[in-house]
Structure formats: C-alpha cells, structure tokens
N, C-alpha and C positions, 0 to 999 in steps of 0.2 A: 511272895511270888518271885521267881527268879527269871532272868532273861539270859539269852545266849546270843553272841554275835553270829551272824549268818556264816561267817568264815568258819567258826567253830562247829556250827551245825553241819556245814558241808563236809567238814573233816570227819564227822561221824559216819557219813555215807561213803566217803572215798578213802577212809583210812587204809584200806587194803589196795587202793588203786595203784599207788606207786609200785608196790611189790608186784601186782598183777601185770603192770606195764613192763617191768623189767623182765619178768618171766615169759610173757607172751611175745615180747620183742616187737611192739608196735613200730611200724616203719618210721625211720627218721626222715625229716623233711628239711629242705632248704628254702628259706624265705627269700623271695626275690627283692631286689632293690628297685623301687619304682622310679620312673623318670622324674627329673626335676620339673619338667614342663611338658604339657601336652595340649594338642589342639582340641581335644574332647575328653570326656570321661573315659571313653573306650580306650584311649591311648594309655591309660594307667592300669589296664587289665592285662596281666601277663598271660602267656600261653599256659593252659592247664588250670586256670583260675576262672571264676565266674562272679558276677555281681550278685550279692545277696540283699544288700540295703544300699540306698543312695539318696537319703533325704537331703533337701537343699534349703538354703536360706542365707541371709546376710550375716556372716560371722565376723567381719572386719570393718563394718560400718562404712562401706564404700557404695552401698546401694546396688550391689551386684550379688546374685545368688551364688553362694559357695556350696560345696558338696561334702558331706560326710560319707565316705565310701567304706562299706564292709565287703571284702572279697572272701570267697570260700574256695579253698583248693578242691579240685574236682578230679581226684586220682583214684581209680578203682582199687589200686593196691593198698589204699588206706582204709578200705572197708573190710573189717575183720570178722571172720566167722566166730560166733560165740555159742558154745554149747552149755553155758552156765546161766545164771540169773540175768535177766534183762533181754534186750533185743537180740535176735539171732544174727542179724547182719549189723555190726556195730561200726558206724561211720566215724572214723577218727580224723577225717580231713580237717585241718586247722583253718583259722580265719586270720585275716589281716585287716587292720583298721587304718584308714588314711583320711586326711583332711585336705581337700583341694580348694584353693582360693582362686576366684575368678580374676583374670588379669584384664587391665583396661583395653588392650587391643584384641581381646578374645582369647579363648583357651583358659588353661588353669596352670597354677604352679603348686607343687607339692609342699604343704606346710609341715606335715609330720606323718610318719607311718609307724605302726606299732603292732606287734603280734602277741603281747603279753596280757593286755587288759582283758581281752576275751579269751579265756583259757581254751586250749585244745581239748576236745572231748577225751576223757580218760577213764570212764567207767560206764559200762553198758546198762547199769540200772538207773542212771541219771537221765532226766529229760534234757532236751536241747537247752543250752544255757541262754540262747537268744530266742525267747518264746513270744510270738506274736508280731504283727506288722509294726507295732509301735515300740519295739524293743530298742530302736535307735531313732531318735527324732532331733530335729532342729527347732528351737523355740526361743524367741526373745533374745536373739543374738548369742545364744549358747547351744550346746548340744548335749544330749544325755544318752547314756548307754545303760540299759536295764538288764541285769543278769538274773536268771531264774534258777532256783534250786528246788528240785523235787526228785525224790528217789523212790523207786518201786520196791526197794529192799535195802535194809541196812541202816535206815534212819527214819525217825518219826517227824523230823523237821522239814518244813517247806517254807520258802520265802523268796524275797527279791532284794537285790542290792542295786541301787541306782546311783550312778556317778555323773556329775554335771561339770562340763568344761567350758571355759570362756577364754578367748584370746586376750592376753594381758602380759605386758612387759616382754613381748617377743616370743611367747609360746602359749600353747593351750594349757591353761592351768586348772587344776581341780578346785572348784569353788563350792561344790555341794556333795554331800554323802547322805543317802537315804537308805534305810534298811527296814524291812518288815518281815514278820515271820509268824508261823503257827506250829505248835506241837500237836500233831494229829491224834495223839493218844490222850493227853490231858486237856486239850482245848485251849491252852495258854496262848496268848497272842502278844506281840509287841511291835512297836514302831519307833524308829529313831530318825530324826531329821537334823542334820548338822550343816550349818552354814559356815564353811571354813573361811569365807571372806569377811564375815561380820563378827565371828567369834560367838555365835549363839547356837544353842542346841535345844531340841524339844524331844521329850520321851513320852511314850504311852505304854501302859501295861494293862492287859485285860484278859478276857476269856470269851470264847464263842458260846459259853453256857449262860452268860448273863450280860446285861447292857452296861454294867458299871466298868468305867475305864479310869485308871489312875493316870494323871498327867503331871509332868514336872518339866521345868525348863531351867537352863543354867547358862551362864556365860563362861567362856574359857579363854585362856591367853592365845591370841592369834600367832601363827607362825608362817613362815614362807610357804606359799601355795606351790605344791609340786607340779611340774610340767607333766604332761601326759606320758611321755616316754620314761618317766621316773616312777610312775605309780606301781607298775607291775601288775599282777593279777588283781582284777577288781574284787574277787572273792576274798583275797588275802590282805587287801589293803586295810591298815589300821589307822583311823582318823585321829587316834590319841585322845578320845573323849569317852570316858566310862559312863555307863548308864547308872543313874542313882538307884535303880531297882536291883542292882547286883547282877551277877552272872558273868 
C-alpha cells in the first residue's frame, strides 16, 4: 500500500492551475503592512479586508488573551467568472494571517503577519482551503491552521494538513505537522503526525473497506524549527520525514 503527501495530492488537482492563472490573468493584489500596535483588533483590519477568523488565547504566557487573526480581502474584482469546471463565480480573494499579542497597558502589538501559509485560491474545482469554524484555533499555548484539500474534478485525493505554531526564541515556530488523506477511488487512507519539537513521528495506513490499520513510529534528527514567515505554503511545506509506507 502506498501513501502520498497531501502536497503531492493537491498538485494532482491543481497541476493546471498555474497555467490557468497565467492565461486567465487573475488580478494581482497588494498585501497591506499591518500596524505595529493597535488599541483593538479592529485597528489591524485594513480597508477592503474583513475578519474571517479571530480565535484568542494566551500565546506568550502572560495570562492575557492574544489573537490569531485571519483577514480576507473583500474585492469584487477578485471574483472571476468561470465557464469551465468548478464554481461559476470563483472567489480568488486572498487571506492574510496575523498574530496579535496583548499588551500590558491594553491593546495589541503585531507579532507576525504572513500571506503565504494559507494559499490564495487558484483553482475553481477546489473547496475552500479553510473549511469549518475550527480551521484556525488556539489551544494550550499554541495555534493551529488546518488546510483542507478536496477537488470536484482532477483528483481522487482529499485530505487535511494541520500546522501547529508556538512562540519560541522570538518567533512563532512550527512545532507540529499533521496530514491525513483518502483516495476516493481505492479507499486507501493515511495519517501522519510529526512532532518537530521532539523528533518523533507516527504513521498510519489503512482503507475505508476494512478496519485493519498499519501503524509505525520513528524518531528523526531534530533541526531548527522554522518561524512562521519562513514556512511558505502550508500545502507545499516538507517536514523532511518520509513515511515508512512509501509514496
């Protein structure tokens, strides 16, 4: 039984997306620079953008609630008419991720902003990459972003990639990488859970057609944990740990 990384599976569905984007000329966007400080969360929302997610919790151990903010551009010019496969009105408005740390005297300071981790929509056959109210959450002093992959055409693969970040040594570093997937044709399933902080990984391989699941775990050499703004696209990030099941 073979496995495939979700990044590779996504490529199956969007292999023609880059070409389609070049040919269709999706509008270019300029990402705003958010203010360094603000009296409220609203102060970090630029004109033409809206709040999509804003889970809160203590991320820097000062007993004050911080905010993970996901902003979505709200420009009608980025909604493209599509006469091919997928949705007829394709919303290519991008997202921006920011972490706001609560300040002692009130208000917030900007810890980081990034627009690469959550990819801009680039294929009308793909579901929304942020699917569900719990796609971005704060839990136990860290926050997670779950990216969803499902295509109505072009790929049999569906799955999720979850990335976990924690404030450490001056930036929000990637400490966990989890991936799960299903091949809708064969019924093959897989799960991968990689703890980048401890150097331990767990893998599962199975099928929706039976209850038997193969499980393996392994240790791997730890390396420097990347800061959020160095990760790039969450779909394309390679944790550098290969599944023992192949693929």
